[in-house]
C-alpha positions in Angstrom: 82.0 19.3 38.4 85.6 19.4 37.2 86.3 19.7 33.5 89.3 20.3 31.3 89.3 23.7 29.6 91.8 25.1 27.1 93.1 28.7 27.2 95.0 29.8 24.0 97.2 32.9 23.9 99.7 34.4 21.4 103.3 34.7 22.4 105.2 38.0 22.0 108.7 36.8 21.1 112.1 38.4 20.5 114.3 37.2 17.6 116.4 35.2 20.0 113.4 33.5 21.6 112.1 32.6 18.1 115.4 31.0 17.3 115.4 29.1 20.6 111.9 27.8 20.0 112.7 26.8 16.4 115.8 24.9 17.7 113.5 23.2 20.3 111.1 22.2 17.5 113.9 20.8 15.3 115.3 18.7 18.2 111.9 17.2 18.8 111.4 16.6 15.1 114.8 14.8 14.9 113.9 12.7 18.0 110.5 11.7 16.5 112.1 10.6 13.2 114.8 8.7 15.1 112.3 6.8 17.2 110.2 6.0 14.2 113.3 4.6 12.4 114.1 2.5 15.5 110.6 1.0 15.5 110.7 0.2 11.8 114.2 -1.3 12.1 113.3 -3.4 15.1 110.3 -4.9 13.3 112.0 -5.4 9.9 115.3 -6.9 11.3 114.2 -8.6 14.6 110.4 -8.9 14.1 109.7 -7.2 17.4 107.7 -4.2 18.5 109.3 -1.5 20.6 107.1 -0.2 23.3 106.8 3.3 24.7 108.5 2.2 27.9 111.5 0.7 26.0 111.9 3.9 23.9 111.8 6.1 27.0 114.7 4.0 28.4 116.7 4.8 25.3 116.5 8.5 25.8 119.7 8.8 27.9 121.7 7.0 25.3 120.3 9.3 22.5 121.4 12.3 24.5 125.0 10.9 24.5 124.7 10.4 20.8 123.2 13.9 20.2 124.3 16.3 22.9 121.9 19.1 21.6 119.0 17.1 23.1 120.2 18.3 26.5 118.7 21.7 25.5 115.2 20.2 25.7 113.3 19.6 28.9 113.2 15.9 29.8 109.4 15.7 29.8 109.1 17.3 26.4 111.3 14.5 25.1 109.1 11.9 26.8 106.1 13.6 25.2 107.6 13.0 21.8 107.8 9.3 22.6 104.2 9.3 23.8 103.1 11.1 20.6 104.7 8.5 18.4 103.2 5.7 20.4 99.7 7.2 20.0 100.4 7.4 16.2 101.0 3.6 16.2 98.0 2.9 18.3 95.8 4.8 15.9 97.5 3.0 13.0 96.6 -0.4 14.5 93.1 0.7 15.4 92.5 1.7 11.8 93.9 -1.6 10.5 91.6 -3.5 12.9 88.5 -1.5 11.8 89.3 -2.0 8.1 89.9 1.7 7.4 92.7 3.2 5.4 95.7 2.6 7.8 98.0 5.5 7.2 101.4 4.3 8.6 103.2 6.9 10.7 105.4 9.0 8.5 108.8 10.7 8.9 108.4 14.4 9.6 110.1 16.7 7.1 110.9 20.3 7.5 107.8 22.3 8.5 105.9 19.1 9.1 106.4 19.1 12.9 104.9 22.3 14.4 104.2 21.7 18.2 105.8 20.7 21.5 104.2 19.9 24.8 105.3 20.3 28.5 103.0 17.6 29.9 103.5 18.2 33.7 106.3 20.6 34.6 108.9 22.8 33.2 106.6 25.8 32.8 104.8 28.4 34.9 102.8 31.6 34.5 104.4 34.7 36.1 102.2 37.7 35.5 102.0 38.3 31.8 105.0 36.1 31.2 105.4 32.4 30.6 108.5 30.7 32.0 109.7 27.8 29.9 112.5 25.5 31.0 115.6 25.7 28.7 114.0 28.8 27.0 113.4 31.4 29.7 110.6 34.0 30.2 108.5 35.0 27.1 105.8 37.6 27.0 102.2 36.4 26.5 99.2 38.4 25.4 96.7 37.4 28.1 93.4 38.5 26.7 91.4 36.7 29.4 92.2 35.4 32.9 93.4 31.8 33.3 91.1 29.7 35.5 91.7 26.5 37.5 94.9 24.5 37.8 97.2 24.4 34.8 98.0 20.8 33.8 99.8 21.0 30.4 101.4 23.6 28.2 101.5 23.2 24.4 103.5 25.5 22.1 102.5 25.6 18.4 104.0 27.4 15.5 101.3 28.6 13.0 101.7 28.6 9.2 102.2 32.4 9.4 105.2 32.0 11.6 103.6 33.1 14.9 103.7 31.1 18.1 100.6 30.2 20.2 100.5 28.6 23.7 97.6 26.5 24.8 97.2 25.9 28.5 95.0 22.9 29.5 93.4 23.6 32.9 91.2 21.7 35.3 88.4 24.0 36.1 85.6 23.5 38.7 82.2 24.6 37.1 78.6 24.7 38.4 75.7 23.8 36.1 73.4 26.6 34.9 69.8 26.8 36.2 67.7 24.3 34.2 65.4 25.5 31.4 62.2 24.1 30.0 62.6 24.6 26.3 63.8 22.0 23.8 65.2 22.6 20.3 66.6 20.6 17.4 69.1 22.0 14.8 69.2 21.1 11.2 72.6 22.1 9.7 72.6 23.5 6.2 74.4 25.5 3.6 71.7 28.0 2.5 71.2 28.8 6.2 73.9 27.8 8.7 71.2 26.2 11.0 67.5 25.9 11.1 65.8 25.4 14.5 62.7 23.3 15.1 60.9 26.4 16.3 61.4 28.2 13.0 64.4 30.4 13.9 67.4 30.4 11.6 71.1 31.3 11.8 72.3 32.8 8.5 75.4 31.3 6.9 78.2 33.9 7.3 80.2 32.4 4.4 83.6 33.6 5.7 85.6 31.8 3.1 83.6 33.2 0.2 84.0 36.7 1.6 87.7 36.3 1.9 88.2 34.4 -1.3 88.9 37.4 -3.5 91.8 38.7 -1.3 93.1 35.1 -0.9 93.1 34.4 -4.6 95.0 37.7 -5.2 97.6 36.8 -2.7 98.0 33.2 -4.0 98.4 34.5 -7.6 101.2 36.7 -6.5 102.8 33.8 -4.6 102.7 31.5 -7.6 104.7 34.0 -9.7 107.6 34.1 -7.2 110.6 31.7 -7.4 110.8 28.9 -4.9 113.5 29.3 -2.1 113.5 33.1 -2.3 112.8 35.4 0.7 110.1 37.2 -1.3 108.2 33.9 -1.7 108.6 33.1 2.0 107.2 36.4 3.0 104.3 36.1 0.5 103.6 32.6 1.8 103.2 34.0 5.3 100.7 36.6 3.9 98.6 33.8 2.4 98.8 31.9 5.7 97.6 34.9 7.6 94.5 35.3 5.4 93.7 31.6 6.0 94.3 32.1 9.7 91.9 35.1 9.8 89.2 33.1 8.1 89.7 30.2 10.5 89.5 32.5 13.5 86.3 34.1 12.2 84.7 30.7 11.9 85.8 29.7 15.4 84.5 32.9 17.0 81.2 32.6 15.2 80.7 28.9 16.4 81.6 29.9 20.0 79.1 32.7 20.1 76.2 30.8 18.5 76.8 27.7 20.6 76.8 29.9 23.7 73.4 31.5 22.8 71.9 28.0 22.2 73.2 26.6 25.5 72.0 29.6 27.5 68.4 29.3 26.1 67.6 25.6 25.8 67.7 22.6 28.2 67.4 19.8 25.5 69.4 20.2 22.3 69.1 17.7 19.4 71.6 17.6 16.5 72.4 15.3 13.5 75.3 12.9 13.6 76.7 13.9 10.2 79.6 12.1 8.5 81.4 15.2 7.1 84.3 13.4 5.4 81.9 11.1 3.5 79.7 14.1 2.5 82.6 16.0 0.9 83.9 13.0 -1.1 83.4 13.7 -4.8 80.8 16.4 -4.0 80.4 19.7 -5.9 79.4 21.3 -2.6 82.6 20.2 -0.8 84.0 23.7 -0.5 80.7 25.1 0.9 80.4 22.2 3.4 83.9 22.8 4.7 83.2 26.6 4.9 80.2 26.2 7.3 82.3 24.1 9.8 79.6 21.8 11.0 82.0 19.6 12.8 83.7 22.4 14.7 80.3 23.8 15.7 79.2 20.4 17.0 82.4 19.9 19.1 82.0 23.4 20.7 78.3 22.9 21.3 78.9 19.5 22.9 81.4 20.6 25.5 79.5 23.8 26.3 76.3 21.8 26.8 78.1 19.4 29.1 79.6 22.3 31.1 76.2 23.9 31.5 74.4 20.7 32.4 72.3 20.6 29.3 71.1 17.4 27.6 72.4 16.8 24.1 70.8 14.2 21.8 72.5 13.0 18.6 70.3 11.7 15.9 70.9 9.6 12.8 70.2 12.0 9.9 68.8 9.3 7.6 65.4 10.3 6.1 65.0 13.3 8.3 64.5 15.5 5.3 62.3 13.0 3.4 59.9 12.0 6.2 56.8 14.1 6.7 56.8 15.4 10.3 53.0 15.5 10.4 52.1 12.0 9.2 55.4 10.1 8.9 55.1 9.4 5.2 58.5 9.1 3.4 58.8 10.7 0.0 62.1 11.1 -1.8 63.2 14.7 -2.7 66.0 16.1 -4.8 68.5 18.3 -3.1 67.2 21.3 -5.1 63.7 20.9 -3.6 63.8 23.4 -0.7 60.1 23.0 0.3 58.5 20.0 1.9 55.0 19.2 0.4 53.6 16.0 1.6 51.5 14.3 -1.1 49.6 12.3 1.5 48.5 14.8 4.2 49.3 18.1 2.4 51.7 19.4 5.1 53.7 22.2 3.5 56.7 23.8 5.2 60.4 24.6 4.6 62.4 21.4 3.9 65.0 22.4 6.6 62.2 23.1 9.2 60.6 19.7 8.5 64.0 18.0 9.1 64.6 20.0 12.3 61.1 18.9 13.6 61.9 15.3 12.9 65.3 15.6 14.6 63.6 17.0 17.6 61.2 14.1 17.8 63.9 11.5 17.4 66.3 13.3 19.8 63.8 13.6 22.6 62.9 10.0 22.3 66.5 9.1 22.5 67.1 11.3 25.6 63.9 9.9 27.2 63.4 13.3 28.9 60.1 14.4 27.3 57.3 12.3 25.9 57.0 12.3 22.1 53.6 13.9 22.3 55.2 17.0 23.9 58.0 17.4 21.4 56.8 20.9 20.2 
């Protein structure tokens, strides 16, 4: 089986290389804004839509108008056109679905932070990355690169550092099949509760780093805008946020790997995170546990290992008694399930996980409902 796998590394740049990459970023940002202006003007004045193909044909004329575009690899420029086209496709899709449209916006300073080499113009040579129009830059290769490299994306972080993400086609073999099945109920008190009674404690990374973050942000708020001191302090704040984000990501990867290695059938809830955080007093806690990131990582690891993943509608999983099926409403503060009909008493999260397992296995059609435990 061939899958796409991303390998992310940090670049070790000289001052000159940082300047060149920043210039590359600014040229792509200018092009994005210019192409967006052309699309708006064409529609407002001529009532016509410019396609991706038409805008690609205009690139040679834009190079004559702005000679500095010659410093950018041709496929990087074409990727900017493709990026804008995808923004419009998403806009029309949201309009059709009746969602909040969000028309593509012009990108101001610091609002365009990545460029992509979609096919060529880059290569790995030892611990160095060769980039067309830039040269060789050092890379911190903390693990070997597997498979065939297809795309190369450079991204500037909020702290001013540069990362490179290499998308590779990797041939993988499925892991030996297991017999066990498990369901996972995501929570805040515990990060996850399994249908077999096991739990993963909530690491609360943001809460642990909140004190140092608040201290850095207070210092930032006292500095005058536009000064070098404020810029430096802003990077310190960004580094704290980046550290918390990396802790969450590492935690999700490790826990997902343990689950995939142990279980053949994995059932999870299909949670609408954005709806849950709207006007919620628990919004900060919900975002801190990173349920969506965990689900994404678990999904691709399960697919890679040949595991079966069942996604369940979370409605009434906490209120339905697993033993007899009786539905009884509970307040969020009630953490114990006590069925008034059959007397089944268990942790609320464990009861929900058992219901998720039953529904998930029914959906997968792999194990009869009678064998769900």
